[in-house]
gemmi code that builds the backbone of each chain (N, CA, C; Angstrom):
import gemmi

chains = {
    "A": [
        ("MET", (116.206, 90.776, 84.145), (115.096, 90.722, 83.376), (114.828, 89.270, 82.645)),
        ("GLY", (113.786, 88.862, 83.061), (114.315, 87.208, 82.223), (113.286, 87.362, 80.911)),
        ("ILE", (113.961, 86.792, 79.530), (113.752, 86.729, 78.288), (112.180, 86.560, 77.843)),
        ("GLY", (111.335, 87.704, 77.811), (110.289, 86.545, 77.335), (108.616, 87.047, 78.425)),
        ("ASN", (109.917, 87.491, 79.926), (108.426, 87.871, 80.783), (107.964, 88.885, 80.379)),
        ("PRO", (106.465, 89.398, 80.569), (106.089, 90.844, 79.942), (106.628, 91.723, 81.441)),
        ("VAL", (107.130, 92.951, 80.721), (107.938, 93.817, 81.627), (106.575, 94.780, 82.180)),
        ("ARG", (106.381, 94.892, 83.543), (105.387, 95.779, 84.351), (105.559, 97.081, 84.672)),
        ("GLU", (104.919, 97.853, 84.114), (105.051, 99.449, 84.216), (103.752, 100.199, 84.964)),
        ("THR", (104.228, 101.246, 85.622), (102.976, 101.943, 86.409), (103.441, 102.941, 86.231)),
        ("GLU", (102.360, 103.689, 87.172), (102.291, 104.838, 87.515), (102.178, 104.911, 89.574)),
        ("VAL", (103.005, 105.343, 89.829), (102.732, 105.449, 91.115), (102.609, 106.550, 92.130)),
        ("PRO", (101.581, 107.087, 92.519), (101.421, 108.236, 93.154), (101.899, 108.578, 94.670)),
        ("ASP", (102.364, 110.006, 94.863), (103.519, 110.127, 95.859), (102.679, 110.204, 97.122)),
        ("GLY", (102.833, 110.433, 98.283), (102.015, 110.557, 99.160), (103.155, 110.259, 100.232)),
        ("PRO", (101.995, 110.237, 102.242), (102.697, 109.342, 102.927), (102.771, 107.972, 103.243)),
        ("SER", (104.187, 107.745, 103.088), (104.357, 106.091, 103.519), (104.426, 105.604, 104.930)),
        ("PRO", (104.639, 104.667, 104.862), (104.032, 103.719, 106.912), (105.624, 103.960, 106.901)),
        ("ALA", (105.169, 104.217, 108.693), (106.453, 104.527, 109.193), (107.490, 102.639, 109.580)),
        ("TYR", (108.305, 102.867, 109.748), (109.313, 101.246, 109.555), (108.580, 100.754, 111.226)),
        ("THR", (108.589, 99.505, 110.574), (108.568, 98.444, 112.018), (109.561, 97.518, 111.715)),
        ("PRO", (110.094, 97.188, 112.939), (110.628, 95.855, 112.388), (109.474, 94.407, 112.643)),
        ("ARG", (110.198, 93.764, 111.513), (109.348, 92.439, 111.594), (109.406, 91.551, 112.336)),
        ("ARG", (110.574, 91.072, 113.114), (111.087, 90.699, 114.400), (110.793, 90.998, 115.783)),
        ("SER", (109.773, 90.702, 116.852), (108.862, 91.231, 117.905), (110.135, 90.529, 118.490)),
        ("VAL", (110.733, 91.840, 119.385), (111.851, 91.174, 120.343), (110.723, 90.449, 121.751)),
        ("PRO", (111.237, 89.652, 122.148), (110.477, 88.716, 123.358), (111.072, 89.819, 124.717)),
        ("THR", (110.073, 89.844, 125.197), (110.753, 90.462, 126.558), (110.445, 89.370, 127.672)),
        ("SER", (109.611, 88.722, 127.679), (110.317, 87.821, 128.448), (110.772, 85.701, 128.273)),
        ("PRO", (111.571, 85.206, 128.824), (111.870, 84.314, 128.356), (110.667, 83.379, 128.109)),
        ("PRO", (110.890, 82.287, 126.859), (109.677, 81.397, 126.942), (109.709, 80.494, 127.835)),
        ("ALA", (107.918, 80.405, 127.766), (107.730, 79.435, 129.281), (108.360, 78.127, 128.900)),
        ("LYS", (108.754, 77.656, 129.746), (109.224, 76.373, 129.890), (108.068, 74.974, 129.794)),
        ("PRO", (108.515, 73.885, 128.632), (107.047, 73.335, 128.924), (107.048, 72.359, 129.986)),
        ("SER", (105.686, 72.463, 130.804), (105.697, 72.092, 131.789), (106.117, 70.157, 131.720)),
        ("ARG", (106.734, 69.530, 133.007), (106.943, 68.590, 132.482), (105.911, 67.400, 133.534)),
        ("GLN", (105.905, 66.467, 133.224), (104.710, 65.652, 133.470), (105.913, 64.858, 134.111)),
        ("PRO", (105.083, 65.093, 135.636), (105.865, 63.604, 136.457), (106.202, 61.922, 135.893)),
        ("VAL", (107.140, 61.435, 135.888), (107.138, 60.394, 135.313), (106.545, 59.181, 136.535)),
        ("PRO", (105.538, 58.915, 136.031), (104.912, 57.841, 136.780), (106.038, 56.369, 137.522)),
        ("GLU", (106.213, 56.071, 138.433), (107.007, 55.402, 139.526), (106.722, 54.073, 138.338)),
        ("LYS", (107.206, 53.256, 138.478), (107.041, 52.392, 138.050), (106.751, 50.923, 139.039)),
        ("ALA", (105.452, 50.536, 138.084), (105.340, 49.590, 139.489), (105.553, 48.341, 139.638)),
        ("PRO", (105.395, 48.102, 140.557), (106.814, 46.553, 141.208), (105.986, 45.528, 140.639)),
        ("SER", (106.796, 44.707, 140.092), (106.186, 43.179, 139.136), (105.799, 42.231, 139.893)),
    ],
    "B": [
        ("MET", (100.264, 90.782, 90.274), (101.263, 91.979, 90.267), (101.187, 92.853, 91.313)),
        ("LYS", (102.837, 93.192, 91.435), (102.415, 93.423, 92.944), (102.533, 95.541, 92.805)),
        ("THR", (101.891, 96.253, 91.470), (102.416, 97.291, 90.998), (101.136, 97.296, 90.933)),
        ("ASN", (99.946, 97.022, 91.457), (98.707, 97.469, 90.546), (98.359, 98.460, 91.085)),
        ("THR", (98.210, 99.711, 89.728), (97.752, 100.610, 90.478), (96.259, 101.244, 91.072)),
        ("SER", (95.671, 99.939, 90.400), (93.950, 99.786, 91.014), (93.810, 100.189, 92.186)),
        ("VAL", (95.291, 99.150, 93.189), (94.593, 99.265, 94.416), (96.133, 100.053, 95.174)),
        ("ARG", (97.042, 100.711, 94.248), (98.153, 101.439, 94.834), (97.977, 103.033, 94.852)),
        ("ASN", (97.552, 103.650, 96.298), (97.401, 104.305, 96.173), (98.614, 105.447, 96.558)),
        ("VAL", (99.547, 104.731, 97.364), (101.102, 105.167, 98.269), (101.889, 104.440, 97.307)),
        ("PRO", (103.170, 105.383, 97.972), (104.469, 104.874, 97.605), (105.000, 103.929, 97.843)),
        ("ILE", (105.868, 102.748, 96.733), (106.065, 101.583, 96.976), (107.492, 101.858, 98.202)),
        ("ILE", (107.334, 100.498, 99.009), (108.741, 100.692, 99.988), (109.389, 99.954, 98.983)),
        ("GLY", (110.945, 100.196, 99.182), (112.164, 99.759, 98.442), (113.294, 99.835, 99.502)),
        ("TRP", (113.922, 99.006, 99.019), (115.245, 98.528, 100.295), (116.536, 98.413, 99.592)),
        ("LYS", (117.571, 99.253, 100.138), (118.838, 99.321, 98.978), (120.044, 99.419, 99.849)),
        ("VAL", (121.077, 99.407, 98.901), (121.956, 99.741, 100.336), (123.129, 100.583, 99.850)),
        ("ALA", (123.528, 101.533, 100.351), (124.116, 102.577, 100.049), (125.691, 103.050, 100.557)),
        ("HIS", (126.657, 104.063, 100.304), (127.493, 104.443, 100.549), (126.849, 105.462, 101.208)),
        ("SER", (127.174, 106.387, 102.343), (126.470, 107.360, 102.690), (127.329, 108.523, 103.108)),
        ("TYR", (127.511, 109.495, 102.579), (128.136, 111.204, 103.050), (127.710, 112.229, 102.936)),
        ("VAL", (128.178, 113.607, 103.869), (128.250, 114.624, 103.883), (128.988, 115.670, 103.345)),
        ("ARG", (129.257, 116.654, 103.269), (130.107, 117.666, 102.396), (130.652, 118.254, 103.865)),
        ("LEU", (131.273, 119.002, 103.084), (132.092, 119.542, 104.738), (131.520, 121.081, 104.617)),
        ("ALA", (130.636, 121.395, 102.808), (130.095, 122.767, 103.232), (128.787, 123.019, 104.365)),
        ("ASP", (128.316, 121.648, 103.952), (126.664, 121.694, 105.331), (126.613, 119.684, 105.484)),
        ("LEU", (127.644, 119.825, 107.174), (127.507, 118.585, 107.498), (126.414, 118.314, 108.196)),
        ("SER", (125.219, 118.592, 108.202), (123.384, 118.119, 108.256), (123.050, 117.575, 107.207)),
        ("VAL", (123.361, 117.327, 105.560), (122.151, 117.432, 104.705), (123.098, 115.589, 104.279)),
        ("ILE", (122.883, 114.786, 104.604), (122.957, 113.826, 104.046), (122.998, 113.132, 102.923)),
        ("ARG", (124.390, 112.476, 102.036), (123.662, 112.250, 100.566), (124.293, 110.972, 100.045)),
        ("PHE", (124.125, 109.798, 99.631), (124.317, 108.637, 98.961), (125.110, 108.801, 97.629)),
        ("SER", (125.842, 107.753, 97.922), (126.306, 107.374, 96.653), (125.877, 105.804, 96.369)),
        ("PRO", (125.898, 105.205, 95.130), (125.267, 104.188, 95.159), (126.465, 102.890, 95.365)),
        ("MET", (125.670, 101.687, 95.284), (126.809, 100.737, 95.168), (127.564, 100.993, 93.778)),
        ("SER", (126.540, 100.420, 92.623), (127.280, 100.789, 91.756), (126.904, 102.110, 90.916)),
        ("PHE", (127.549, 102.516, 90.191), (127.724, 103.946, 89.113), (127.798, 104.474, 90.527)),
        ("ARG", (128.689, 104.705, 90.830), (129.366, 105.676, 92.071), (129.611, 107.093, 91.889)),
        ("ASN", (129.415, 107.085, 90.101), (129.709, 108.531, 89.720), (128.365, 109.367, 90.012)),
        ("THR", (127.464, 108.661, 89.771), (125.619, 109.269, 89.995), (125.629, 108.997, 91.489)),
        ("THR", (125.938, 110.347, 92.018), (124.514, 110.125, 93.749), (123.558, 110.798, 93.656)),
        ("TYR", (123.208, 110.358, 95.223), (121.390, 110.925, 95.302), (120.882, 112.075, 96.357)),
        ("GLY", (120.301, 112.493, 96.714), (120.002, 112.803, 98.033), (118.963, 112.421, 98.444)),
        ("ILE", (118.477, 113.222, 99.741), (117.073, 112.432, 100.691), (116.096, 112.412, 99.505)),
        ("GLU", (115.646, 112.928, 99.280), (114.866, 112.990, 97.750), (115.644, 113.106, 96.525)),
        ("ASP", (114.756, 112.940, 95.889), (115.294, 112.716, 94.195), (114.683, 112.195, 93.168)),
        ("LYS", (115.263, 112.780, 91.773), (114.636, 112.470, 90.515), (116.171, 111.518, 89.991)),
        ("ALA", (115.971, 110.346, 89.265), (116.157, 109.764, 88.675), (116.983, 110.319, 87.353)),
        ("LEU", (118.314, 110.754, 87.352), (118.956, 110.585, 85.193), (119.534, 109.503, 85.119)),
        ("CYS", (119.556, 109.028, 83.972), (120.009, 108.047, 83.223), (121.459, 108.942, 82.613)),
        ("HIS", (122.664, 108.651, 83.242), (124.196, 108.873, 82.908), (124.600, 108.276, 81.738)),
        ("GLY", (123.795, 107.164, 81.844), (124.641, 106.551, 80.617), (124.186, 106.741, 79.090)),
        ("HIS", (123.118, 106.505, 79.285), (122.431, 106.442, 77.903), (121.992, 108.050, 77.614)),
        ("LYS", (121.658, 108.868, 78.816), (121.021, 110.291, 78.099), (119.490, 110.186, 78.617)),
        ("HIS", (118.413, 109.405, 79.509), (117.771, 108.817, 79.159), (116.517, 109.807, 80.486)),
        ("VAL", (116.851, 111.089, 79.896), (116.635, 112.258, 81.236), (115.038, 112.030, 81.632)),
        ("ALA", (114.071, 112.352, 80.333), (112.987, 113.078, 80.113), (112.435, 111.688, 80.528)),
        ("SER", (112.786, 110.331, 80.517), (112.239, 108.819, 80.999), (112.197, 107.657, 81.585)),
        ("ALA", (113.638, 108.349, 82.679), (114.674, 107.477, 83.396), (113.409, 107.038, 84.556)),
        ("PRO", (113.031, 105.583, 84.843), (113.633, 104.354, 84.408), (112.873, 104.305, 82.922)),
        ("HIS", (114.359, 104.467, 81.847), (114.082, 103.519, 80.830), (113.420, 102.039, 80.349)),
        ("LEU", (112.997, 101.492, 79.785), (112.559, 100.073, 79.686), (113.568, 99.081, 79.482)),
        ("HIS", (114.373, 99.979, 78.524), (115.193, 98.895, 78.215), (116.938, 99.351, 78.351)),
        ("CYS", (117.240, 99.516, 79.745), (118.221, 100.550, 80.380), (118.326, 99.880, 81.717)),
        ("VAL", (119.200, 100.328, 82.198), (119.367, 99.784, 84.108), (118.985, 100.924, 84.439)),
        ("CYS", (118.906, 102.247, 83.939), (118.537, 103.383, 84.991), (117.261, 103.566, 85.788)),
        ("GLY", (117.606, 104.645, 87.146), (116.280, 104.807, 87.711), (116.886, 104.411, 89.311)),
        ("PHE", (116.105, 104.725, 89.947), (116.157, 103.848, 91.330), (116.211, 102.973, 91.547)),
        ("ASN", (117.098, 101.910, 91.717), (116.718, 100.259, 92.245), (116.799, 100.391, 93.698)),
        ("ALA", (115.779, 99.580, 93.672), (115.810, 99.020, 94.957), (115.405, 97.526, 95.395)),
        ("TRP", (115.646, 97.037, 95.799), (115.094, 95.387, 96.491), (113.689, 95.850, 96.944)),
        ("ASP", (112.992, 94.355, 96.820), (111.729, 94.655, 97.524), (111.495, 94.309, 98.916)),
        ("ASP", (112.448, 93.748, 99.473), (112.288, 93.193, 100.695), (113.896, 93.032, 101.417)),
        ("GLU", (113.698, 93.264, 102.874), (114.793, 93.820, 103.628), (116.172, 92.925, 103.684)),
        ("ALA", (115.384, 90.955, 103.538), (116.277, 89.853, 103.305), (116.855, 90.434, 102.083)),
        ("THR", (116.546, 90.423, 100.674), (117.013, 90.111, 100.219), (118.200, 91.486, 99.563)),
        ("SER", (118.087, 92.679, 100.365), (118.802, 93.793, 100.568), (120.056, 93.053, 101.073)),
        ("LEU", (119.793, 92.695, 102.767), (120.959, 92.219, 103.118), (121.972, 91.092, 102.795)),
        ("ARG", (121.152, 90.195, 102.016), (121.935, 88.739, 101.198), (122.973, 90.030, 99.825)),
        ("TYR", (122.419, 90.679, 99.537), (122.912, 91.636, 98.333), (124.093, 92.032, 99.217)),
        ("MET", (124.274, 93.036, 99.930), (125.321, 93.182, 100.795), (125.910, 92.688, 101.156)),
        ("PHE", (125.622, 91.010, 101.883), (126.562, 90.658, 102.346), (127.288, 90.229, 101.075)),
        ("ALA", (126.840, 89.739, 100.254), (127.008, 89.027, 99.028), (128.749, 90.377, 98.380)),
        ("VAL", (127.571, 91.430, 98.269), (129.120, 92.431, 97.336), (130.215, 92.473, 98.605)),
        ("GLN", (129.992, 92.313, 99.766), (131.195, 92.671, 100.738), (132.054, 91.925, 100.554)),
        ("ARG", (131.436, 90.601, 100.593), (132.143, 88.964, 100.806), (133.038, 89.233, 99.373)),
        ("VAL", (132.985, 89.795, 97.932), (133.412, 89.872, 97.226), (134.561, 90.969, 97.050)),
        ("HIS", (134.322, 92.555, 97.881), (135.448, 93.503, 98.283), (136.317, 92.617, 98.831)),
        ("GLU", (136.251, 92.101, 99.901), (136.867, 91.454, 100.778), (137.914, 90.523, 100.263)),
        ("GLU", (137.925, 89.966, 99.345), (138.271, 88.677, 98.537), (138.987, 89.300, 97.153)),
        ("ARG", (138.550, 90.467, 96.611), (139.716, 91.207, 96.341), (140.772, 92.252, 96.536)),
        ("LEU", (140.338, 93.238, 97.536), (141.222, 93.912, 98.572), (141.983, 92.641, 99.489)),
        ("GLN", (141.336, 92.036, 99.576), (142.129, 90.321, 100.645), (142.503, 91.970, 102.072)),
        ("THR", (141.264, 92.322, 102.645), (140.765, 92.974, 103.249), (140.166, 92.264, 104.644)),
        ("SER", (140.141, 91.048, 105.000), (139.466, 90.808, 105.485), (139.921, 90.920, 107.331)),
        ("SER", (140.881, 91.479, 107.196), (141.691, 91.184, 108.925), (140.974, 91.976, 109.400)),
        ("PRO", (140.510, 92.223, 110.435), (139.603, 93.493, 111.135), (140.680, 94.587, 111.387)),
        ("GLU", (142.171, 95.271, 111.062), (142.310, 96.611, 110.713), (142.042, 96.899, 109.635)),
        ("LEU", (141.706, 96.128, 108.489), (141.041, 97.008, 107.542), (139.952, 96.705, 106.821)),
        ("ARG", (138.823, 96.447, 108.373), (138.028, 95.973, 108.310), (136.628, 97.517, 107.311)),
        ("GLU", (137.554, 98.526, 108.007), (136.342, 99.728, 107.581), (136.662, 100.240, 106.331)),
        ("ARG", (137.605, 99.335, 105.426), (137.775, 99.698, 103.846), (137.036, 99.383, 102.670)),
        ("VAL", (135.896, 98.244, 103.705), (134.336, 97.378, 103.145), (133.340, 96.903, 104.089)),
        ("ALA", (133.587, 97.549, 105.273), (132.260, 97.562, 105.952), (131.441, 98.862, 105.863)),
        ("ASN", (130.444, 98.442, 106.837), (129.263, 99.516, 107.173), (128.814, 100.385, 105.924)),
        ("TRP", (128.473, 99.764, 105.116), (127.642, 100.458, 104.210), (126.773, 100.717, 104.971)),
        ("THR", (125.769, 101.540, 104.021), (124.251, 101.933, 104.503), (123.173, 101.270, 104.281)),
        ("MET", (122.316, 101.019, 105.022), (121.176, 100.163, 104.467), (119.895, 101.183, 104.125)),
        ("LEU", (119.037, 101.677, 103.036), (117.990, 102.425, 103.288), (117.056, 101.680, 103.127)),
        ("ARG", (116.047, 102.661, 103.563), (114.370, 102.500, 103.198), (113.527, 103.398, 102.542)),
        ("VAL", (113.318, 102.932, 101.722), (112.825, 104.259, 100.645), (111.487, 103.829, 100.069)),
        ("ALA", (111.191, 105.236, 99.709), (109.640, 104.865, 99.224), (109.733, 105.819, 97.808)),
        ("LEU", (109.440, 104.529, 96.913), (109.742, 104.442, 95.392), (107.871, 105.290, 94.697)),
        ("PHE", (108.496, 106.172, 94.222), (107.063, 106.798, 93.328), (107.046, 106.880, 92.022)),
        ("GLY", (106.256, 108.092, 91.016), (106.202, 108.215, 89.638), (106.215, 107.230, 88.873)),
        ("HIS", (106.906, 107.092, 87.901), (107.266, 106.089, 86.938), (107.885, 104.904, 87.129)),
        ("VAL", (107.213, 103.799, 87.927), (108.115, 102.742, 88.234), (107.999, 101.264, 87.872)),
        ("ILE", (109.148, 100.267, 87.350), (109.168, 99.410, 86.394), (109.757, 98.313, 87.241)),
        ("GLU", (109.406, 97.266, 87.201), (109.334, 96.168, 88.478), (111.069, 95.795, 87.559)),
        ("GLY", (111.641, 94.439, 88.786), (113.084, 94.553, 88.303), (113.896, 95.033, 88.143)),
        ("THR", (115.107, 94.934, 89.199), (116.015, 95.952, 89.575), (117.120, 95.328, 88.427)),
        ("LEU", (118.435, 96.058, 88.881), (119.502, 96.308, 87.916), (120.011, 94.372, 88.195)),
        ("SER", (120.112, 93.734, 88.944), (120.442, 92.324, 89.359), (119.492, 91.440, 88.880)),
        ("ALA", (118.649, 91.848, 89.468), (117.625, 90.386, 88.977), (117.083, 89.840, 88.141)),
        ("THR", (117.229, 88.844, 87.931), (116.677, 87.723, 86.696), (115.673, 87.655, 86.616)),
        ("ASN", (114.508, 87.694, 87.861), (112.901, 87.277, 87.633), (112.427, 88.338, 87.968)),
        ("ILE", (111.948, 89.028, 87.553), (110.511, 89.694, 87.585), (109.835, 89.951, 88.833)),
        ("ASP", (109.230, 88.611, 88.657), (108.168, 88.371, 89.648), (108.790, 88.382, 90.970)),
        ("ASP", (110.086, 88.163, 91.818), (110.541, 88.075, 92.561), (111.490, 89.385, 93.555)),
        ("PHE", (111.986, 90.042, 92.431), (112.622, 91.522, 92.699), (112.120, 92.788, 92.903)),
        ("GLY", (112.901, 93.234, 93.096), (112.811, 95.061, 92.933), (112.447, 95.750, 92.176)),
        ("TYR", (112.244, 96.690, 92.444), (111.946, 98.096, 91.339), (113.131, 99.019, 90.954)),
        ("ARG", (113.003, 99.226, 89.756), (113.175, 100.575, 89.355), (112.445, 101.749, 89.106)),
        ("SER", (112.687, 102.993, 89.957), (111.696, 103.987, 89.746), (112.252, 105.332, 89.285)),
        ("SER", (111.318, 106.004, 88.721), (111.919, 107.832, 88.529), (111.844, 108.314, 89.643)),
        ("ASN", (111.473, 108.358, 90.656), (111.391, 109.447, 92.218), (111.616, 108.529, 93.393)),
        ("GLN", (112.508, 109.079, 94.294), (112.666, 108.227, 95.709), (112.977, 109.081, 96.554)),
        ("ARG", (112.410, 108.931, 97.994), (112.876, 109.599, 98.894), (112.992, 108.444, 99.751)),
        ("VAL", (114.390, 109.042, 100.334), (114.776, 107.883, 101.863), (114.364, 108.089, 102.661)),
        ("LEU", (113.671, 107.107, 103.614), (112.591, 106.743, 104.564), (113.633, 106.895, 105.623)),
        ("ASP", (114.148, 105.336, 106.280), (114.911, 104.827, 107.180), (116.828, 105.067, 106.907)),
        ("ILE", (117.350, 105.076, 107.415), (118.798, 104.972, 107.340), (119.565, 103.590, 108.480)),
        ("PHE", (120.174, 102.618, 107.991), (120.245, 101.893, 108.716), (122.177, 101.923, 108.821)),
        ("PHE", (122.719, 102.469, 109.893), (123.638, 102.021, 110.091), (124.613, 100.942, 110.636)),
        ("GLU", (125.596, 100.423, 110.673), (126.008, 98.739, 111.273), (126.637, 99.700, 112.786)),
        ("ASP", (125.956, 98.493, 113.651), (125.813, 98.898, 114.848), (126.939, 98.343, 115.430)),
        ("ARG", (127.716, 97.979, 114.795), (129.719, 97.823, 114.731), (130.772, 98.734, 114.163)),
        ("CYS", (131.528, 98.690, 115.792), (132.452, 99.818, 114.864), (133.183, 99.771, 113.755)),
        ("ALA", (133.231, 100.389, 113.002), (134.056, 100.356, 111.750), (135.874, 100.023, 111.458)),
        ("MET", (136.302, 99.966, 112.885), (137.816, 99.120, 112.737), (137.344, 98.451, 113.226)),
        ("CYS", (136.190, 97.893, 114.605), (136.898, 96.995, 115.200), (135.103, 95.916, 115.760)),
        ("GLU", (135.448, 95.591, 116.486), (133.890, 94.930, 116.844), (132.958, 95.121, 117.819)),
        ("ASN", (133.830, 96.292, 118.421), (132.522, 96.957, 119.316), (131.690, 97.504, 119.289)),
        ("LYS", (130.603, 98.219, 120.131), (129.526, 98.238, 119.707), (129.934, 99.373, 119.507)),
        ("THR", (128.789, 100.220, 119.028), (129.023, 101.588, 117.769), (128.199, 102.737, 119.419)),
        ("THR", (128.912, 103.617, 118.741), (128.750, 104.758, 119.826), (128.405, 106.367, 119.168)),
        ("GLN", (129.113, 106.386, 118.353), (128.974, 107.681, 117.769), (129.102, 107.309, 115.836)),
        ("LEU", (127.948, 108.588, 115.509), (128.546, 108.726, 114.427), (129.304, 109.433, 113.340)),
        ("VAL", (130.409, 109.220, 112.894), (131.302, 110.269, 112.121), (131.584, 110.785, 110.726)),
        ("ALA", (131.921, 111.853, 110.244), (132.056, 111.924, 108.830), (134.077, 112.235, 109.142)),
        ("LEU", (134.658, 110.987, 108.583), (135.817, 111.363, 107.999), (136.059, 110.884, 106.762)),
        ("GLU", (137.169, 111.225, 106.486), (138.019, 111.161, 105.352), (138.570, 110.244, 105.089)),
        ("THR", (138.119, 108.985, 103.746), (138.575, 108.040, 103.952), (139.139, 107.550, 102.874)),
        ("GLU", (140.362, 106.417, 102.278), (141.188, 106.531, 101.074), (139.608, 105.290, 100.685)),
        ("SER", (139.210, 105.275, 99.304), (138.409, 105.011, 98.925), (138.512, 104.043, 97.526)),
        ("PHE", (138.113, 103.206, 96.631), (137.993, 102.575, 96.172), (138.019, 104.192, 94.671)),
        ("SER", (136.953, 104.627, 94.865), (136.395, 105.890, 93.802), (137.324, 107.379, 94.241)),
        ("PRO", (137.857, 107.936, 92.768), (137.703, 109.085, 93.344), (136.757, 110.437, 93.728)),
        ("PHE", (135.894, 109.654, 93.394), (134.576, 110.665, 93.673), (134.383, 110.837, 94.932)),
        ("PHE", (135.226, 110.021, 95.986), (134.662, 110.906, 97.323), (136.346, 111.936, 97.801)),
        ("ALA", (137.125, 112.090, 96.763), (137.660, 113.392, 96.979), (137.356, 114.298, 97.211)),
        ("GLY", (138.232, 115.572, 97.844), (137.499, 116.860, 97.946), (137.093, 116.955, 99.399)),
        ("ASP", (135.566, 118.141, 99.442), (135.021, 117.978, 100.252), (134.059, 117.323, 100.969)),
        ("CYS", (134.303, 115.636, 100.142), (133.235, 114.949, 101.011), (133.728, 114.070, 101.671)),
        ("ARG", (133.060, 113.744, 102.530), (133.775, 112.933, 104.149), (132.333, 111.647, 104.331)),
        ("ARG", (132.907, 110.607, 104.423), (131.913, 109.550, 104.579), (131.323, 109.515, 106.021)),
        ("LEU", (130.414, 108.789, 106.007), (129.860, 108.652, 107.501), (129.949, 107.127, 107.774)),
        ("ARG", (131.163, 107.250, 109.475), (131.417, 106.290, 109.526), (130.889, 105.583, 111.135)),
        ("PRO", (130.058, 104.916, 111.564), (129.976, 104.753, 112.973), (130.789, 103.989, 113.812)),
        ("LEU", (131.190, 104.622, 114.727), (132.889, 104.188, 115.567), (132.170, 104.057, 117.133)),
        ("CYS", (133.521, 103.239, 117.285), (133.294, 103.371, 118.816), (134.427, 104.526, 119.617)),
        ("THR", (134.136, 104.865, 120.603), (134.623, 105.278, 121.840), (135.838, 105.408, 121.624)),
        ("MET", (137.016, 104.323, 121.738), (137.848, 103.676, 121.589), (138.537, 104.327, 119.925)),
        ("HIS", (137.578, 104.755, 119.172), (138.955, 104.178, 117.767), (138.122, 106.027, 117.382)),
        ("LEU", (137.656, 106.837, 118.440), (137.356, 108.548, 117.799), (138.883, 109.115, 118.141)),
        ("ASN", (138.644, 109.797, 117.527), (140.081, 110.912, 117.571), (139.731, 111.939, 116.791)),
        ("GLU", (140.136, 113.293, 117.670), (140.261, 114.699, 117.166), (140.545, 114.689, 115.731)),
        ("THR", (140.773, 114.059, 114.594), (140.654, 113.954, 112.859), (139.008, 114.068, 112.581)),
        ("HIS", (137.871, 113.309, 113.397), (136.852, 112.535, 113.347), (135.719, 114.123, 113.436)),
        ("ILE", (134.858, 114.156, 112.652), (133.741, 115.333, 112.812), (132.985, 114.299, 113.226)),
        ("THR", (132.530, 114.817, 114.447), (131.277, 113.935, 115.381), (129.770, 114.501, 114.556)),
        ("LEU", (129.280, 113.479, 114.496), (127.640, 114.321, 114.309), (126.565, 113.638, 114.961)),
        ("ASP", (125.583, 114.679, 115.295), (124.297, 114.636, 115.748), (123.150, 113.781, 115.175)),
        ("LEU", (122.549, 112.673, 115.969), (121.715, 111.886, 114.884), (120.701, 113.119, 114.648)),
        ("ALA", (120.420, 113.746, 115.953), (118.374, 114.205, 115.926), (118.752, 115.359, 115.570)),
        ("THR", (120.013, 116.390, 115.106), (119.772, 117.223, 113.890), (120.115, 115.995, 112.763)),
        ("LEU", (120.335, 115.080, 112.145), (120.418, 114.772, 110.912), (119.004, 114.444, 110.621)),
        ("GLU", (118.527, 114.089, 112.011), (116.989, 113.313, 111.619), (116.524, 114.257, 111.056)),
        ("LYS", (116.205, 115.651, 112.027), (115.579, 116.834, 112.093), (115.740, 117.537, 110.577)),
        ("ARG", (117.132, 117.616, 110.138), (117.490, 118.008, 109.110), (116.907, 117.261, 107.427)),
        ("ASN", (116.718, 116.287, 107.653), (116.704, 115.607, 106.433), (115.341, 114.327, 106.344)),
        ("ASN", (114.618, 114.704, 107.746), (113.854, 114.261, 107.803), (113.592, 112.691, 107.810)),
        ("VAL", (114.537, 111.684, 107.672), (114.106, 110.540, 107.966), (114.551, 110.101, 109.227)),
        ("LYS", (114.689, 109.247, 109.625), (114.692, 107.952, 110.590), (116.327, 107.323, 110.748)),
        ("ILE", (116.807, 107.300, 111.450), (118.442, 106.804, 111.694), (118.152, 105.504, 112.860)),
        ("HIS", (118.499, 104.588, 112.252), (118.656, 103.350, 112.918), (120.463, 102.981, 112.938)),
        ("TRP", (120.589, 102.389, 114.601), (121.482, 101.290, 114.526), (121.499, 99.819, 114.189)),
        ("GLY", (121.812, 99.461, 113.643), (122.148, 98.200, 113.146), (121.083, 97.634, 111.774)),
        ("TYR", (121.333, 96.946, 110.813), (120.488, 96.488, 110.271), (119.516, 95.566, 110.647)),
        ("PRO", (118.213, 95.821, 109.502), (117.064, 95.482, 109.575), (117.160, 94.132, 109.652)),
        ("THR", (116.627, 93.261, 110.515), (116.206, 91.465, 110.662), (114.659, 91.280, 109.930)),
        ("SER", (115.016, 90.251, 109.327), (114.134, 90.732, 108.305), (113.025, 89.019, 108.959)),
        ("GLU", (112.942, 88.570, 109.547), (112.312, 87.429, 109.740), (111.588, 87.829, 111.507)),
    ],
}
model = gemmi.Model(1)
for chain_id, residues in chains.items():
    chain = gemmi.Chain(chain_id)
    for i, (resn, *xyz) in enumerate(residues, 1):
        res = gemmi.Residue()
        res.name, res.seqid = resn, gemmi.SeqId(i, " ")
        for name, pos in zip(("N", "CA", "C"), xyz):
            atom = gemmi.Atom()
            atom.name, atom.element = name, gemmi.Element(name[0])
            atom.pos, atom.b_iso = gemmi.Position(*pos), 0.0
            res.add_atom(atom)
        chain.add_residue(res)
    model.add_chain(chain)
structure = gemmi.Structure()
structure.add_model(model)
structure.setup_entities()
């Protein structure tokens, strides 16, 4: 603990705790590919 | 302030790393040995005692490192585990896969901290960023590595086995918990049933360490 920092103490009650849920959501489907715009043909000069 | 009593009416969730073991007398009761101060073990639900300075009535003491230390989140806990693992590997020169079981397969715990809680852990330098020390702790989730302790294969079984240890504490009837693949199971290993362990200890057991993002 850093010198000079106020020490924080508290009383925390017992009780039911929330169940574990992983933070990272596993993707169920592959990400959609970006739609590609057709390249316009170069106008003949 | 993270532990504001005016808004908090449930235990604080903390993350930590430990060695896990069972005793031959009752193979279904999981106990833990901390990464440091390994002569001080604890059970699934326990109250802190200060063995160093005997702050029995008041652990965690303000001017001590006693109490149940836990990190604030799983990311910090993972970083701590990998850092300590690297130190052990370098110290013991056991980077080869054949000896990996000596340093790998620590257990990550998700714990509920309640009672008297002080912000800042044993190794923390900034109380705003890091974990807690508490007087009471209950283990909620246990995470075992999903790789075999002996090779890189996927874990298939949790076993209790007698291992050579850095500490003499694990001598006697203590058997450390190790995840193993089918190839490395043998008749000297005591295989454990995860459903029985979960029910008896009232915890959730997971394969694989949690991800932080």
